[in-house]
C-alpha positions, 0 to 999 in steps of 0.5 A, a space after each residue: 268606660 264612663 264613670 257616670 254609667 257606673 254611678 247609674 248602676 250603683 244607684 240602681 243597685 242602691 234603690 233595689 236594696 233600699 226598697 227591698 226589706 229582704 236585701 237590707 235584712 240580708 246585710 245584717 241578719 246572717 252575719 249577726 247570727 253567725 257571730 252569735 252562734 259561733 261566738 258563744 260556742 267558741 267562748 265555751 270551748 275557750 273556757 276549757 282549752 288553753 288554745 285561743 280558739 275564740 280569736 281564730 274562729 271569730 277572725 275566720 268569720 269576720 274575713 269570710 264575710 268578704 268572700 261570701 257577700 262580694 261573690 254572692 252580691 254579683 249574682 244577686 243583683 244581676 238576678 234582680 234585673 232578670 226577675 224584674 225583666 229589667 235586664 233588657 232595658 239595661 242592655 238597650 242603653 249604652 251600658 258597657 260590660 265593664 261598667 256593669 262589672 265594676 258597679 257590681 264589684 264596688 257595691 259588693 265591697 260596700 255591703 261586705 264592709 258594712 257586714 264586717 263592721 257590724 260583725 266586728 262591733 258585735 264581736 268586740 262588745 260580746 267577746 272583746 275581740 277586734 280583728 283590726 287590733 292585731 295587725 292592720 297591714 295583714 288584715 288589709 292583705 287578707 281582705 284584698 286577696 279574698 275580695 279579688 277571689 270573691 269577684 272572680 267567683 261572682 263573675 263565673 256564676 253570673 256568666 252561667 246566669 247570662 248563658 243559661 238563664 235564671 234556672 242557674 240561680 241555685 249557684 248563687 247560694 250554693 257554690 261559695 258553701 261548697 268551697 268553705 269546707 276546703 278553705 280551712 276557715 276554722 281549722 288548720 290545713 293539717 286537720 283535713 284528710 289527705 284527699 281534702 288537703 289536696 283540694 284545699 292547698 290549691 284554693 287561695 282562701 286556704 292560704 289566707 286563713 292559714 296566714 290569719 291564724 299565724 298572724 293572730 298567734 304572733 307568728 311570721 307570715 309565709 310571703 310565698 303562700 300569700 303571693 301564690 294566693 294573690 297570683 291565683 286570685 288575679 289570674 282567676 279574675 282575669 279568666 272570669 272577666 273573659 268568661 262573663 264577656 263571652 257569656 253576655 255576647 252569647 246572651 245578646 246573640 240568642 236574644 236572652 235579654 228579651 225573653 229571660 228564662 
């Protein structure tokens, strides 16, 4: 893997973003809207409840942006190259699969942190809530696990795009929201019905957000729970990397890059 090719892909994604109003708008608009809507609602609820629900909901929103942005950006920037018919030209260069994957991962992280910082500033300005003021080490652990899992989801969805073409683009916007109800972002695992809890307990996101609530409440974290989430995410990322490499090889053999669907 050559860093200059990774840098070239980062510049490619940067220029796509800076020359597209909707891509710039996308970084700030939805995170800001989430903070305002959920923040005002929980601010009202916290006024009639003794439970510190405001910090739980805002904390969940702030961390969710990492899995949302990072997973979606993997697919979006590949789709941009399909839509512009640039994917053929990219793969006519010496670009390696690993270099494309690394560049997409880095760019997704950058966009995630921008959205996170904007949301954290707004939540502090409006609600006096700063997630980094609680336990920075815990926040780093939570964010790391979510990013790894997000990359894995992004790679899996992107592999479908390489394998079946742009008709699979609906997955870029839908898959992550299918996972959200089972991730226990705004409520504990115990709030789910038995059938949903069986799904939720498998997802690493559930363990992260359960850990977040424990951290915000001042309780000790479950090391076993976080280790499971980390191990699952890493294993899933390795599997997803294998899947996308196979999908790209199939696309090359079928000539899909020259005639993207």
